[in-house]
C-alpha positions in Angstrom: 0.0 0.0 0.0 1.2 3.5 -0.8 0.2 5.0 2.6 -0.5 3.6 6.1 -4.1 2.5 6.5 -6.0 3.5 9.6 -9.5 2.3 8.8 -10.9 -0.1 6.2 -14.5 -0.8 5.0 -14.8 -4.5 4.1 -17.5 -6.0 1.9 -18.5 -8.8 4.4 -20.8 -11.8 3.9 -19.9 -13.7 7.1 -18.7 -16.7 5.2 -15.3 -18.3 5.4 -13.4 -16.0 3.1 -14.5 -12.6 4.5 -14.4 -13.8 8.1 -10.7 -14.7 7.7 -10.1 -11.5 5.7 -11.5 -9.4 8.6 -9.2 -10.9 11.1 -6.2 -10.9 8.7 -6.5 -7.2 7.8 -6.8 -6.1 11.4 -3.8 -8.2 12.3 -1.5 -7.4 9.3 -2.4 -3.8 8.7 -2.9 -2.9 12.4 -6.0 -0.9 11.5 -9.7 -0.7 12.3 -12.1 -2.7 10.2 -15.7 -1.7 9.5 -17.8 -4.3 7.7 -20.6 -3.7 5.3 -23.1 -6.6 4.5 -25.5 -5.9 1.6 -29.0 -7.4 1.4 -29.5 -7.7 -2.4 -32.4 -10.1 -2.1 -30.3 -13.2 -1.6 -33.0 -14.7 0.6 -30.5 -15.2 3.5 -31.1 -14.6 7.1 -28.7 -11.8 7.9 -29.7 -11.4 11.6 -26.6 -11.8 13.7 -24.1 -11.2 10.9 -23.2 -7.8 12.4 -22.6 -9.4 15.8 -20.5 -12.1 14.2 -18.4 -9.4 12.5 -17.8 -7.6 15.8 -16.8 -10.9 17.5 -14.3 -11.4 14.8 -12.8 -8.0 15.3 -14.8 -5.4 13.5 -15.1 -2.0 15.2 -18.5 -1.4 13.5 -20.8 -3.5 11.3 -23.3 -2.2 8.8 -26.1 -4.4 7.4 -27.7 -2.5 4.5 -31.0 -3.2 2.8 -30.2 -2.3 -0.8 -32.9 -4.4 -2.5 -35.0 -1.6 -3.9 -32.0 0.5 -4.9 -30.4 -2.5 -6.5 -33.5 -3.3 -8.5 -34.4 0.2 -9.4 -31.0 1.8 -10.2 -29.1 -1.1 -11.5 -31.2 -4.1 -12.6 -33.9 -2.3 -14.4 -31.6 0.0 -16.4 -29.7 -3.2 -17.4 -32.9 -4.9 -18.5 -34.1 -1.9 -20.5 -30.9 -2.4 -22.5 -31.7 -6.1 -23.1 -28.2 -6.8 -21.8 -27.0 -10.3 -22.0 -23.3 -11.4 -22.1 -22.1 -13.7 -24.8 -25.8 -14.3 -25.7 -26.5 -16.3 -22.6 -25.4 -14.8 -19.3 -27.9 -12.4 -17.7 -25.2 -10.6 -15.6 -26.6 -11.3 -12.1 -23.2 -11.2 -10.3 -21.8 -8.5 -12.5 -24.6 -5.9 -11.9 -24.5 -6.3 -8.1 -20.8 -5.2 -7.8 -21.2 -1.5 -8.6 -24.2 -1.3 -6.2 -22.2 -2.8 -3.4 -19.1 -0.7 -4.2 -21.2 2.6 -4.1 -22.5 1.8 -0.6 -19.0 0.9 0.5 -17.7 4.3 -0.7 -20.5 6.1 1.1 -19.7 4.3 4.4 -16.0 5.0 3.9 -16.7 8.7 3.7 -19.1 8.5 6.7 -16.6 6.6 8.8 -13.5 8.5 7.7 -11.9 5.4 6.3 -9.0 5.6 3.9 -9.4 2.2 2.3 -11.9 -0.5 1.2 -11.4 -4.2 1.0 -13.0 -7.2 -0.8 -12.8 -11.0 -0.8 -12.5 -11.4 -4.6 -9.7 -13.7 -5.8 -7.0 -12.7 -8.2 -8.4 -15.1 -10.8 -11.9 -13.6 -11.1 -13.8 -10.7 -12.6 -15.1 -9.4 -9.3 -11.8 -7.8 -8.2 -12.0 -5.7 -11.4 -15.6 -4.7 -10.9 -15.2 -3.7 -7.3 -12.0 -1.8 -7.8 -13.0 0.0 -11.0 -16.2 1.1 -9.3 -14.4 2.4 -6.3 -11.8 4.1 -8.4 -14.6 5.8 -10.4 -16.4 7.1 -7.3 -13.5 7.7 -4.8 -10.1 7.5 -6.4 -8.4 8.6 -3.2 -9.4 5.4 -1.4 -7.0 2.6 -1.3 -8.0 -1.0 -1.9 -6.9 -4.1 0.0 -7.4 -7.4 -1.9 -6.0 -10.1 0.5 -6.2 -12.9 -2.1 -3.5 -11.0 -4.0 -1.4 -10.5 -1.0 -1.5 -13.3 1.5 0.2 -16.7 1.4 -3.0 -18.8 1.8 -3.4 -21.1 -1.2 -6.6 -23.0 -0.5 -9.8 -23.1 1.6 -8.1 -25.6 3.8 -5.5 -22.9 4.7 -8.4 -20.6 5.5 -10.1 -23.1 7.7 -6.9 -23.7 9.6 -6.4 -20.0 10.1 -10.0 -19.6 11.3 -9.6 -22.5 13.8 -6.3 -21.1 15.1 -7.8 -17.7 15.7 -11.2 -18.7 17.0 -13.2 -17.3 14.1 -16.8 -18.5 14.0 -17.6 -20.2 10.7 -20.8 -21.2 9.0 -22.4 -24.5 10.3 -22.4 -26.0 6.8 -19.7 -25.6 4.1 -20.9 -25.2 0.5 -19.8 -27.7 -2.1 -19.8 -24.9 -4.7 -18.6 -21.4 -4.9 -21.9 -19.5 -5.0 -23.2 -16.0 -5.4 -26.8 -15.1 -4.9 -29.0 -12.0 -5.2 -32.5 -11.3 -6.5 -31.3 -11.6 -10.1 -29.6 -15.0 -10.0 -27.8 -17.8 -8.1 -24.5 -18.9 -9.6 -22.5 -22.0 -9.0 -18.8 -22.7 -9.8 -16.1 -25.2 -8.7 -16.5 -28.9 -7.7 -17.6 -31.1 -10.6 -18.3 -27.9 -12.7 -14.5 -27.5 -13.2 -14.8 -30.2 -15.8 -16.9 -28.7 -18.7 -18.0 -32.2 -19.7 -19.6 -33.1 -16.3 -23.2 -32.4 -15.7 -24.1 -30.2 -12.8 -25.5 -32.4 -9.9 -28.6 -31.9 -7.8 -27.0 -29.3 -5.6 -27.1 -26.9 -8.5 -30.9 -26.7 -8.4 -32.1 -24.2 -5.9 -34.2 -21.5 -7.6 -35.2 -23.7 -10.5 -36.7 -27.2 -10.2 -35.5 -29.7 -12.8 -37.9 -29.4 -15.8 -38.9 -33.0 -15.6 -40.1 -32.3 -12.0 -42.0 -29.1 -12.9 -45.8 -29.1 -13.0 -47.4 -31.0 -15.9 -49.8 -28.1 -16.5 -48.6 -24.8 -18.0 -49.2 -21.5 -16.2 -50.0 -18.3 -17.9 -48.9 -15.0 -16.4 -49.0 -11.3 -17.5 -46.4 -8.6 -17.0 -47.2 -4.9 -17.4 -44.5 -2.5 -18.5 -44.2 1.3 -18.4 -41.4 2.9 -20.4 -39.5 -0.4 -20.5 -39.8 -1.3 -16.9 -41.9 -4.0 -15.4 -44.5 -2.6 -13.0 -47.1 -5.3 -12.4 -47.3 -9.1 -12.3 -50.7 -10.7 -13.0 -52.3 -7.3 -12.7 -50.7 -6.6 -9.2 -48.7 -3.4 -8.9 -45.3 -4.2 -7.2 -42.1 -2.5 -6.5 -39.1 -3.5 -8.7 -37.6 -5.7 -6.0 -41.0 -7.1 -5.0 -41.9 -8.0 -8.6 -38.6 -9.7 -9.3 -38.8 -11.7 -6.0 -42.3 -12.9 -6.7 -41.6 -13.8 -10.3 -38.5 -15.8 -9.2 -40.8 -18.1 -7.2 -43.4 -18.5 -10.0 -40.9 -19.1 -12.8 -38.6 -21.2 -10.7 -41.4 -23.6 -10.0 -41.6 -24.3 -13.7 -37.9 -24.8 -14.1 -37.4 -21.6 -16.1 -34.1 -19.7 -16.2 -31.3 -22.2 -15.8 -28.1 -21.8 -17.8 -25.0 -24.0 -18.0 -22.2 -22.3 -19.9 -18.5 -21.6 -20.4 -17.8 -17.9 -20.5 -14.8 -15.7 -21.3 -13.7 -13.8 -18.2 -12.3 -10.3 -18.5 -9.0 -11.4 -16.9 -8.3 -13.8 -19.7 -9.4 -17.3 -18.8 -12.5 -19.4 -19.7 -14.7 -20.4 -16.8 -17.7 -22.8 -16.5 -20.6 -21.9 -14.3 -24.3 -22.6 -13.8 -26.7 -19.8 -13.4 -30.3 -19.8 -12.1 -32.1 -16.7 -13.2 -35.9 -17.4 -13.2 -37.3 -13.9 -13.0 -34.6 -12.3 -15.1 -35.1 -14.8 -17.9 -38.9 -14.2 -18.0 -38.4 -10.4 -17.9 -35.9 -10.5 -20.7 -38.2 -12.6 -22.9 -41.2 -10.4 -22.1 -39.4 -7.1 -22.6 -38.0 -8.1 -26.0 -41.4 -9.3 -27.1 -43.1 -6.1 -26.2 -40.5 -4.1 -28.0 -41.6 -6.0 -31.1 -44.8 -3.9 -31.3 -43.5 -0.7 -29.7 -40.1 0.0 -31.1 -39.4 1.4 -34.6 -37.4 -1.0 -36.7 -34.3 1.2 -37.1 -34.3 2.3 -33.4 -34.5 -1.4 -32.4 -31.6 -2.3 -34.7 -29.4 0.6 -33.3 -30.2 -0.4 -29.7 -29.5 -4.1 -30.5 -26.1 -3.2 -32.0 -25.2 -1.7 -28.6 -26.2 -4.8 -26.5 -22.8 -6.6 -26.7 -20.9 -3.4 -25.8 -23.3 -2.5 -23.0 -23.2 -6.0 -21.6 -19.4 -6.0 -21.7 -19.4 -2.7 -19.7 -21.3 -4.4 -16.9 -19.4 -7.7 -17.1 -16.0 -6.0 -17.2 -16.7 -3.5 -14.4 -17.3 -0.3 -16.3 -20.8 0.6 -14.9 -19.6 4.0 -13.8 -18.0 4.8 -17.2 -18.8 7.6 -19.7 -19.6 5.0 -22.5 -22.2 3.3 -20.3 -23.8 6.6 -19.5 -24.0 7.6 -23.1 -25.4 4.2 -24.2 -27.9 4.4 -21.3 -29.2 7.7 -22.4 -29.9 6.4 -25.9 -31.4 3.2 -24.6 -33.7 5.0 -22.2 -34.8 7.3 -25.0 -35.7 4.2 -27.0 -37.9 2.9 -24.2 -40.2 5.9 -23.9 -43.1 4.1 -25.7 -42.3 0.5 -24.5 -45.5 0.4 -22.5 -48.0 -2.4 -22.5 -48.7 -6.0 -21.4 -47.2 -9.3 -22.3 -48.8 -12.7 -21.7 -46.4 -15.7 -21.2 -46.8 -19.4 -21.0 -44.5 -21.1 -18.4 -44.0 -24.9 -18.9 -41.2 -27.3 -18.0 -38.2 -25.0 -18.4 -39.6 -22.7 -21.1 -41.1 -19.3 -21.1 -42.9 -18.4 -24.3 -44.6 -15.0 -25.0 -48.0 -15.8 -26.4 -49.7 -12.4 -26.4 -48.8 -8.7 -26.3 -50.7 -5.4 -26.4 -49.8 -1.8 -26.1 -51.4 1.7 -26.3 -48.2 2.6 -28.2 -48.3 -0.3 -30.6 -46.9 0.3 -34.1 -48.6 -2.9 -35.4 -51.2 -2.1 -38.0 -53.6 -4.9 -38.8 -54.9 -3.0 -41.8 -51.4 -3.3 -43.3 -50.5 -6.8 -42.1 -53.8 -8.6 -42.7 -54.1 -11.5 -45.2 -57.6 -10.4 -45.8 -58.8 -7.7 -48.2 -57.7 -4.2 -47.4 -58.0 -0.7 -48.9 -54.6 0.6 -47.7 -51.8 -1.4 -49.2 -51.3 -1.4 -53.0 -49.4 -4.6 -53.7 -48.4 -3.4 -57.1 -46.1 -0.9 -55.6 -43.8 -3.7 -54.3 -42.6 -4.3 -57.9 -40.9 -0.9 -58.1 -39.6 -1.3 -54.6 -37.9 -4.6 -55.4 -36.5 -3.2 -58.7 -34.9 -0.2 -57.1 -33.3 -2.4 -54.4 -32.0 -4.8 -57.1 -29.9 -2.2 -58.9 -27.3 -2.1 -56.3 -26.8 -5.9 -56.1 -27.0 -6.2 -59.9 -24.1 -3.8 -60.2 -22.1 -5.7 -57.6 -22.6 -9.1 -59.2 -21.8 -7.7 -62.7 -18.4 -6.4 -61.5 -17.8 -9.6 -59.4 -18.0 -11.7 -62.5 
């Protein structure tokens, strides 16, 4: 570190890694440690996590309910963009990091801390996401990343350190490396380190296996206003409330499970399984509603930005000028994406089967296969002829 550290704000879950990190930082940096635990809708009992942090050596422990802020200011803007990384990953872990980092910075200012710390490893993307976010918001704060500094090589080393120092640990160790919030639950490690091996039963938590899902389809409706979901089955809900309720409904039908090998920003390929029931349904519904609400060329421009926008989130550039510029264009495109989508959930699939909107651009008088008095089919001959001249010239030269 470039300067002595007096006080650190640590992103703290209460699990093995961050419990050891808390003690290790206090011991090795001779400084005070303040913990911050974020409730992002991970459906975890956080009662007592503050007391556990204090018993492990924290001078102060924050437990922050960020569910509505996370859903409103991070998840929904991402979904308005139709963001999906490498055509499959719905960015559940990625989008949580800037939200956590922002609150850590706010607490650091409040507590007069001069550094923040996290438990991300030197192999993963999260170190980049946390540190780029902090650098964007508070470049004067230093960052402590113990996995890049200490001599521990394995979870066995961490367990031995915890036992030696009397650090209370979770009653049950997880087989997988997992991250959960209202958007998804991810699984890595164990048998998943072999891309050929199928994920075992422990990788089904939010989604039931499709073969065990109900034998009868369920129909649901989602109402949108300006690109944001606002009601489920006619019931107005807050952003976090809607996502949470939809997770239960869609997960019951086995919707939203993804098994993939992705390209990490740090340069390696990694295999993971993601369960994203609500996010999957919302992505399908949103894209479907855009089909009747978005102008063709506006949709194509927005779609051309999806890979770049998704990479901004995945690679840790949420607080970047390019993301801000893309968000402004995307939000402008969503002004008329208002209406209702009806979906059919059945054994792992979510299919949009109906859509309506007061802003619909669909004209039945133009699209009908019945007689109409609007469209003159003879005009199509000239349209095709005009468009053929360019390719006729190209193929004449090509020969």
